[in-house]
C-alpha positions in Angstrom: 67.5 -64.9 -35.1 69.3 -66.2 -32.0 67.0 -64.0 -29.8 63.9 -65.6 -31.4 65.3 -69.1 -30.9 66.0 -68.3 -27.2 62.6 -66.9 -26.7 61.0 -69.9 -28.2 63.1 -72.2 -26.0 62.1 -70.2 -22.9 58.4 -70.4 -23.7 58.7 -74.2 -24.0 60.7 -74.7 -20.8 59.4 -72.2 -18.2 57.7 -73.5 -15.1 55.9 -71.0 -12.9 54.7 -71.4 -9.4 53.1 -68.1 -8.2 52.1 -67.4 -4.6 51.7 -63.9 -3.2 54.1 -62.0 -5.3 56.7 -64.8 -5.2 57.6 -66.4 -8.5 59.9 -69.4 -8.5 61.4 -70.2 -11.9 63.5 -73.3 -12.3 65.1 -73.0 -15.7 68.4 -73.8 -17.4 68.5 -72.7 -21.0 72.0 -72.6 -22.3 72.7 -69.9 -24.8 76.4 -70.2 -25.3 77.4 -70.8 -28.9 80.7 -72.4 -28.0 81.4 -76.1 -27.2 80.9 -77.6 -23.7 84.6 -76.7 -23.0 83.8 -73.0 -22.9 84.7 -71.7 -19.4 81.8 -69.2 -19.3 78.2 -70.3 -19.9 75.3 -67.9 -20.3 71.6 -68.6 -19.6 68.4 -66.5 -19.3 66.0 -66.8 -16.4 62.5 -66.4 -17.9 60.5 -63.3 -18.8 58.6 -61.7 -15.9 55.9 -59.1 -16.7 54.0 -56.7 -14.4 51.1 -54.8 -16.0 48.7 -53.8 -13.3 46.0 -51.2 -14.1 46.4 -49.7 -10.6 50.2 -49.9 -10.3 52.0 -51.6 -7.6 55.4 -52.8 -6.3 56.9 -55.9 -4.8 59.7 -58.4 -4.7 60.1 -61.3 -7.1 62.0 -64.3 -5.8 63.5 -66.3 -8.6 65.1 -69.7 -8.2 67.7 -70.3 -11.0 69.5 -73.5 -11.8 72.4 -73.9 -14.2 72.0 -75.3 -17.7 72.5 -79.0 -18.2 76.2 -79.6 -18.9 78.7 -82.4 -18.5 81.0 -80.3 -16.3 80.1 -78.6 -13.0 78.7 -75.0 -13.3 79.0 -72.4 -10.6 77.2 -69.1 -10.4 79.3 -66.1 -11.4 77.1 -63.0 -12.0 73.7 -61.8 -13.0 72.3 -58.7 -14.8 68.8 -57.6 -15.3 67.5 -56.8 -18.8 64.5 -54.5 -18.9 62.6 -55.6 -22.1 59.6 -53.3 -21.5 59.7 -50.2 -19.3 56.9 -47.7 -19.1 56.5 -46.0 -15.7 58.3 -48.8 -14.0 61.6 -49.9 -12.6 63.3 -53.1 -11.4 66.6 -53.9 -9.8 68.4 -56.8 -8.1 68.4 -56.6 -4.3 69.9 -60.0 -3.5 71.9 -62.6 -5.4 73.7 -65.7 -4.5 77.4 -65.8 -3.6 79.8 -66.7 -6.4 80.2 -70.4 -6.6 76.5 -71.4 -5.9 75.9 -74.6 -7.8 72.2 -75.3 -7.6 69.1 -73.6 -6.2 70.5 -70.1 -6.5 68.0 -67.5 -5.3 67.8 -64.0 -6.9 65.5 -61.3 -5.6 64.3 -58.5 -7.8 62.5 -55.4 -6.4 60.1 -53.8 -8.8 57.7 -50.9 -8.9 55.2 -49.9 -11.5 52.9 -46.8 -11.7 49.3 -46.9 -13.0 49.0 -47.5 -16.7 52.6 -48.7 -16.8 54.2 -51.8 -18.1 57.3 -53.5 -16.8 58.9 -56.7 -18.2 62.4 -58.1 -17.5 64.5 -61.1 -17.7 67.8 -62.1 -16.0 71.0 -62.8 -17.8 72.9 -65.3 -15.6 76.6 -66.1 -16.1 77.9 -69.5 -14.9 81.6 -70.5 -14.7 82.4 -74.0 -15.9 84.9 -76.0 -13.9 87.0 -78.6 -15.8 85.7 -82.1 -15.5 86.0 -85.4 -17.2 82.8 -86.6 -18.8 
């Protein structure tokens, strides 16, 4: 149920700008079920799909921003979730330093063989600093 809600929120809030295998996603969908005082906040950076008939490879550059919160959020970590994988692979080659607050850039290298499918999203963890609202 939560996954469907998150997916629906992502579809409604994604903004894509695509230019020569570079995809910039500016998104901040909070998925933490705790109150705003939770020190760890999770978000998902949109679904990216590669399904080329002739295969291919490349690097996706993703720009992630923290979810809207009262307190200051800083980048902590990122993991890649492969949602569809058939003759393809993807892994993170560059991520921002811990403490990045906005415009954090993540680079994902991907490869897909002919007749393959590759889809992934990024699970980003943010650390919330105490603040007065």
